[in-house]
N, C-alpha and C positions, 0 to 999 in steps of 0.2 A: 223539229226532228231530232235534235241533239238530246232533248229531254226524254224522248221515247227510247232512244238507245240506252241512256243511263238507267231508265226504269227497267229495261230488259236485262241489263248487266247485273243489277242487284240480285234478283232471284237466281240467276245463273251462278254468280259467285257464291251465294249462300248454299246452293245445291252442291257445288264442288267442295266447299268446306265440310258440309254434312256428310258427304260420301267419302271424303278423304282424297288425297292426291296420290296415294301409293308410295310416298316417300317416307312415311312414318312407320317404323316397325313396332312401335309400342302397342302392346295388347292389353292395356289396363282396362278395367271396367269401372273406373271411377268417374265416368262422365266424359264430357268434352268430345263426344262423337267417336270415342275409341271402342274397339271391339271388346267383348267380354273375354275374360281370361285372367291373366296376371293382373294383380292390383297393386297400387302404390301403398306405402305404409299408411296405416290408419284404417285398414279393412274392418268394416263393421257388419255384423250379422244381427238382424233384428227380426221382429215378427210383424206380419201384416194379416189382416182378415180379408180374404177373397172368397170367391164362390166355393172353394174347397174347405173353408174354415180358416183357422189360424195356421199360417205356414211361415217357414223361414224365408227371409229375403235379405238382400244386401242393403247397404246404406242408401242406395238409390231406389229401393223398392222393387228390384228385379228378383224374380222367383229363383230359389235355389233348389236343385234336384239331387236325388241320390240314385245310384245305379245298383240294381239288385245283384249284379255279378261281383260287386266289390265286397270284400270280406276283411274284417278286423282293421279298418281304416286304411286298407291298401287298395289303390286304384287298379282296376282291371280294364280301364279304358285306354285302348291303344291310340296311335297317332291319327288313324282314320276316324275313330270315335271322338277324339278331342277336337277335331275340326268342326264337329256338329255340337258337341257338349263340352265347351271350354271349362277347364277346372277353375275354381275359385282359389287363387293362391295369394299369399301375402304373409305378413308377419305372423309368427307363431307365438302365442295364440292371437287370433283376431279379437277385436273388441266386441263384447257382448252388449247388444242394445236392449231396449225394453222388451221384456217377455222371454229373453233367451236365458237358458240355464248355463251360467258361466262354467260350471264343472263339466259340461258336455262339449264345450267348444275347445278344440285343440288344433294342432297342425301335425301333419304326417309328411315326412320327407319322402318324396317320390323319386323314381329313377330320373336322372338328369339334374338332381339337386334341388328342384323346386319344392317349396313347402306348401302342400295343399291343405286348405282349411277343412277340418272335419267336425262333425257334430255327432257325438256318440261314436258309433263305429262307421259312420257314413262320410266318405269324402264328398264334398259339395261341388256341384257343377251348375253352369248356366245352360240354356238351350238357345241356339242361334235363331230359332223361329219366334222367340219372344221379343217383340219390338218395343214394348213400353212397360213401365212399372205396372205390376198387377197381372200381366199376361201369364197364362198357365198353359200355353200351347204344347208344351212337352209332357204334360201330365198323362201318365199311363202309356206313353209311346212304346210300342213293341212289348208291352207288358213288363218292362224292365226299368222304366224311369218314372220316379214319383217325387212329388214335393215332400218335404219333411216337416213334421209338426214340432212344436216347441218341446215336446217330451222325448224327441229323438226317434219317433216311430214314423214309418212311411205312411203317407196319406194315400190310400188306395182307391178312394172314390173319385168319380169323374165330375166334371163341372156341369 
C-alpha cells in the first residue's frame, strides 16, 4: 500500500510544480514552467517554419505576435491586454538567431521602464493560448494580432 501512495504522490507533485505554487512572481518566458512575459538576459529571437510559413519565435520556439494598433515601436497594449498578450521583454537588443535580420531587432522602452523587444516597427508579444512551441492560436485574433515574418511584415494568412 505504501508503494501505491508513493506512485500517486509523484504525479501530484509534478503537477504542482508544473502549475506553480503561487509563490513565484517571476514572469520570465525562458522555460522552467514560468509564464511568458519578461525574459531573463539572453533573450533570443529566431525563425521557425509552421503552418503559416516562416515566422519569428523565441529561443524556446514560442510564436511571437504583433498588434496592429502598435505604431512606431510603441506598445498600445494596456494592462488588460498584456494579461492575454504578454510582452517579450529583455536586454536591448535581443540576440538574433538563425534567419533573423539583426538590423530589424531592437528594444523600445515602454511605460514602467521595461524594454520590449521589437522587430522593425513591431513590439513583440506572446499569446497565453499558445501552450507549446509552434502553436499559433493567436494568429488573426480580433483581426489585430498576427505572427511576424523574418522580413518584418505581418503574416495575415490563417493556419
